[in-house]
Structures are given as structure tokens and as C-alpha cells.
mmCIF file of the C-alpha atoms, coordinates in Angstrom:
data_MODEL
# 
_entry.id   MODEL 
# 
loop_
_atom_site.group_PDB 
_atom_site.id 
_atom_site.type_symbol 
_atom_site.label_atom_id 
_atom_site.label_alt_id 
_atom_site.label_comp_id 
_atom_site.label_asym_id 
_atom_site.label_entity_id 
_atom_site.label_seq_id 
_atom_site.pdbx_PDB_ins_code 
_atom_site.Cartn_x 
_atom_site.Cartn_y 
_atom_site.Cartn_z 
_atom_site.occupancy 
_atom_site.B_iso_or_equiv 
_atom_site.pdbx_formal_charge 
_atom_site.auth_seq_id 
_atom_site.auth_comp_id 
_atom_site.auth_asym_id 
_atom_site.auth_atom_id 
_atom_site.pdbx_PDB_model_num 
ATOM 1  C CA . UNK A 1 1  ? 93.019  56.901 136.958 1.00 0.00 ? 1  UNK A CA 1 
ATOM 2  C CA . UNK A 1 2  ? 92.192  57.099 140.656 1.00 0.00 ? 2  UNK A CA 1 
ATOM 3  C CA . UNK A 1 3  ? 91.951  54.067 142.922 1.00 0.00 ? 3  UNK A CA 1 
ATOM 4  C CA . UNK A 1 4  ? 88.746  55.160 144.645 1.00 0.00 ? 4  UNK A CA 1 
ATOM 5  C CA . UNK A 1 5  ? 86.370  53.296 142.395 1.00 0.00 ? 5  UNK A CA 1 
ATOM 6  C CA . UNK A 1 6  ? 84.066  50.848 144.067 1.00 0.00 ? 6  UNK A CA 1 
ATOM 7  C CA . UNK A 1 7  ? 83.071  47.573 142.470 1.00 0.00 ? 7  UNK A CA 1 
ATOM 8  C CA . UNK A 1 8  ? 79.550  48.912 141.914 1.00 0.00 ? 8  UNK A CA 1 
ATOM 9  C CA . UNK A 1 9  ? 80.727  52.017 140.040 1.00 0.00 ? 9  UNK A CA 1 
ATOM 10 C CA . UNK A 1 10 ? 80.140  50.464 136.649 1.00 0.00 ? 10 UNK A CA 1 
ATOM 11 C CA . UNK A 1 11 ? 76.864  48.821 137.455 1.00 0.00 ? 11 UNK A CA 1 
ATOM 12 C CA . UNK A 1 12 ? 73.343  49.945 138.111 1.00 0.00 ? 12 UNK A CA 1 
ATOM 13 C CA . UNK A 1 13 ? 74.032  50.312 141.854 1.00 0.00 ? 13 UNK A CA 1 
ATOM 14 C CA . UNK A 1 14 ? 76.234  53.357 141.195 1.00 0.00 ? 14 UNK A CA 1 
ATOM 15 C CA . UNK A 1 15 ? 73.146  55.447 140.572 1.00 0.00 ? 15 UNK A CA 1 
ATOM 16 C CA . UNK A 1 16 ? 71.766  54.665 144.018 1.00 0.00 ? 16 UNK A CA 1 
ATOM 17 C CA . UNK A 1 17 ? 72.314  57.510 146.510 1.00 0.00 ? 17 UNK A CA 1 
ATOM 18 C CA . UNK A 1 18 ? 74.221  55.258 148.940 1.00 0.00 ? 18 UNK A CA 1 
ATOM 19 C CA . UNK A 1 19 ? 76.661  54.137 146.262 1.00 0.00 ? 19 UNK A CA 1 
ATOM 20 C CA . UNK A 1 20 ? 77.233  57.720 145.118 1.00 0.00 ? 20 UNK A CA 1 
ATOM 21 C CA . UNK A 1 21 ? 77.873  58.818 148.706 1.00 0.00 ? 21 UNK A CA 1 
ATOM 22 C CA . UNK A 1 22 ? 80.340  55.973 149.268 1.00 0.00 ? 22 UNK A CA 1 
ATOM 23 C CA . UNK A 1 23 ? 82.095  56.822 146.015 1.00 0.00 ? 23 UNK A CA 1 
ATOM 24 C CA . UNK A 1 24 ? 82.368  60.501 146.982 1.00 0.00 ? 24 UNK A CA 1 
ATOM 25 C CA . UNK A 1 25 ? 83.679  59.608 150.471 1.00 0.00 ? 25 UNK A CA 1 
ATOM 26 C CA . UNK A 1 26 ? 86.331  57.337 148.968 1.00 0.00 ? 26 UNK A CA 1 
ATOM 27 C CA . UNK A 1 27 ? 87.297  60.030 146.503 1.00 0.00 ? 27 UNK A CA 1 
ATOM 28 C CA . UNK A 1 28 ? 87.600  62.609 149.302 1.00 0.00 ? 28 UNK A CA 1 
ATOM 29 C CA . UNK A 1 29 ? 89.720  60.252 151.404 1.00 0.00 ? 29 UNK A CA 1 
ATOM 30 C CA . UNK A 1 30 ? 92.049  59.634 148.459 1.00 0.00 ? 30 UNK A CA 1 
ATOM 31 C CA . UNK A 1 31 ? 92.406  63.327 147.623 1.00 0.00 ? 31 UNK A CA 1 
ATOM 32 C CA . UNK A 1 32 ? 93.196  64.172 151.255 1.00 0.00 ? 32 UNK A CA 1 
ATOM 33 C CA . UNK A 1 33 ? 95.834  61.445 151.272 1.00 0.00 ? 33 UNK A CA 1 
ATOM 34 C CA . UNK A 1 34 ? 97.349  62.928 148.103 1.00 0.00 ? 34 UNK A CA 1 
ATOM 35 C CA . UNK A 1 35 ? 97.378  66.405 149.679 1.00 0.00 ? 35 UNK A CA 1 
ATOM 36 C CA . UNK A 1 36 ? 99.077  65.136 152.832 1.00 0.00 ? 36 UNK A CA 1 
ATOM 37 C CA . UNK A 1 37 ? 101.696 63.292 150.784 1.00 0.00 ? 37 UNK A CA 1 
ATOM 38 C CA . UNK A 1 38 ? 102.403 66.386 148.701 1.00 0.00 ? 38 UNK A CA 1 
ATOM 39 C CA . UNK A 1 39 ? 102.685 68.545 151.828 1.00 0.00 ? 39 UNK A CA 1 
ATOM 40 C CA . UNK A 1 40 ? 105.264 66.111 153.225 1.00 0.00 ? 40 UNK A CA 1 
ATOM 41 C CA . UNK A 1 41 ? 107.270 66.196 150.004 1.00 0.00 ? 41 UNK A CA 1 
ATOM 42 C CA . UNK A 1 42 ? 107.066 69.989 149.853 1.00 0.00 ? 42 UNK A CA 1 
ATOM 43 C CA . UNK A 1 43 ? 108.352 70.279 153.429 1.00 0.00 ? 43 UNK A CA 1 
ATOM 44 C CA . UNK A 1 44 ? 111.327 68.107 152.478 1.00 0.00 ? 44 UNK A CA 1 
ATOM 45 C CA . UNK A 1 45 ? 112.077 70.209 149.418 1.00 0.00 ? 45 UNK A CA 1 
ATOM 46 C CA . UNK A 1 46 ? 111.830 73.431 151.425 1.00 0.00 ? 46 UNK A CA 1 
ATOM 47 C CA . UNK A 1 47 ? 114.256 72.015 153.995 1.00 0.00 ? 47 UNK A CA 1 
ATOM 48 C CA . UNK A 1 48 ? 116.753 71.043 151.290 1.00 0.00 ? 48 UNK A CA 1 
ATOM 49 C CA . UNK A 1 49 ? 116.501 74.480 149.668 1.00 0.00 ? 49 UNK A CA 1 
ATOM 50 C CA . UNK A 1 50 ? 117.060 76.236 153.000 1.00 0.00 ? 50 UNK A CA 1 
ATOM 51 C CA . UNK A 1 51 ? 120.092 74.064 153.751 1.00 0.00 ? 51 UNK A CA 1 
ATOM 52 C CA . UNK A 1 52 ? 121.715 74.799 150.395 1.00 0.00 ? 52 UNK A CA 1 
ATOM 53 C CA . UNK A 1 53 ? 120.962 78.528 150.685 1.00 0.00 ? 53 UNK A CA 1 
ATOM 54 C CA . UNK A 1 54 ? 122.509 78.555 154.173 1.00 0.00 ? 54 UNK A CA 1 
ATOM 55 C CA . UNK A 1 55 ? 125.622 76.743 152.871 1.00 0.00 ? 55 UNK A CA 1 
ATOM 56 C CA . UNK A 1 56 ? 125.973 79.202 149.989 1.00 0.00 ? 56 UNK A CA 1 
ATOM 57 C CA . UNK A 1 57 ? 125.689 82.151 152.370 1.00 0.00 ? 57 UNK A CA 1 
ATOM 58 C CA . UNK A 1 58 ? 128.293 80.617 154.712 1.00 0.00 ? 58 UNK A CA 1 
ATOM 59 C CA . UNK A 1 59 ? 130.681 80.077 151.778 1.00 0.00 ? 59 UNK A CA 1 
ATOM 60 C CA . UNK A 1 60 ? 130.258 83.694 150.680 1.00 0.00 ? 60 UNK A CA 1 
ATOM 61 C CA . UNK A 1 61 ? 130.858 84.953 154.213 1.00 0.00 ? 61 UNK A CA 1 
ATOM 62 C CA . UNK A 1 62 ? 134.145 83.039 154.579 1.00 0.00 ? 62 UNK A CA 1 
# 
């Protein structure tokens, strides 16, 4: 489901502490990227909502 799997995740090496740490670091990096992307999209949606609300209020005032 997530693209943070390393090639050793399915093998014996995954149970080594270094492999687990690398896996967790990759997972964290991916989740932070997802959060940043969602924040960008949310900012765009909030801007669009504010613009439409402002237009509606201007139409009502005229």
C-alpha cells in the first residue's frame, strides 16, 4: 500500500535493527510528504471557498 518498503523488508534482514530503522525512517519521510501535500491541497480549497464566499457577499450587497 505504501511505497516505503525496502527490498529487504520481506527477507531475513528486515528483522535486523538497522533494517527496521531504515524502514521506519522511510515510512516517516513518506508520511511527512503526504501531510505536506494534503496541507497544500487544503490551502487551495480554503482559498477557493473564501473567494466564492466573498463573491456571494458582494452579490448580496449589490
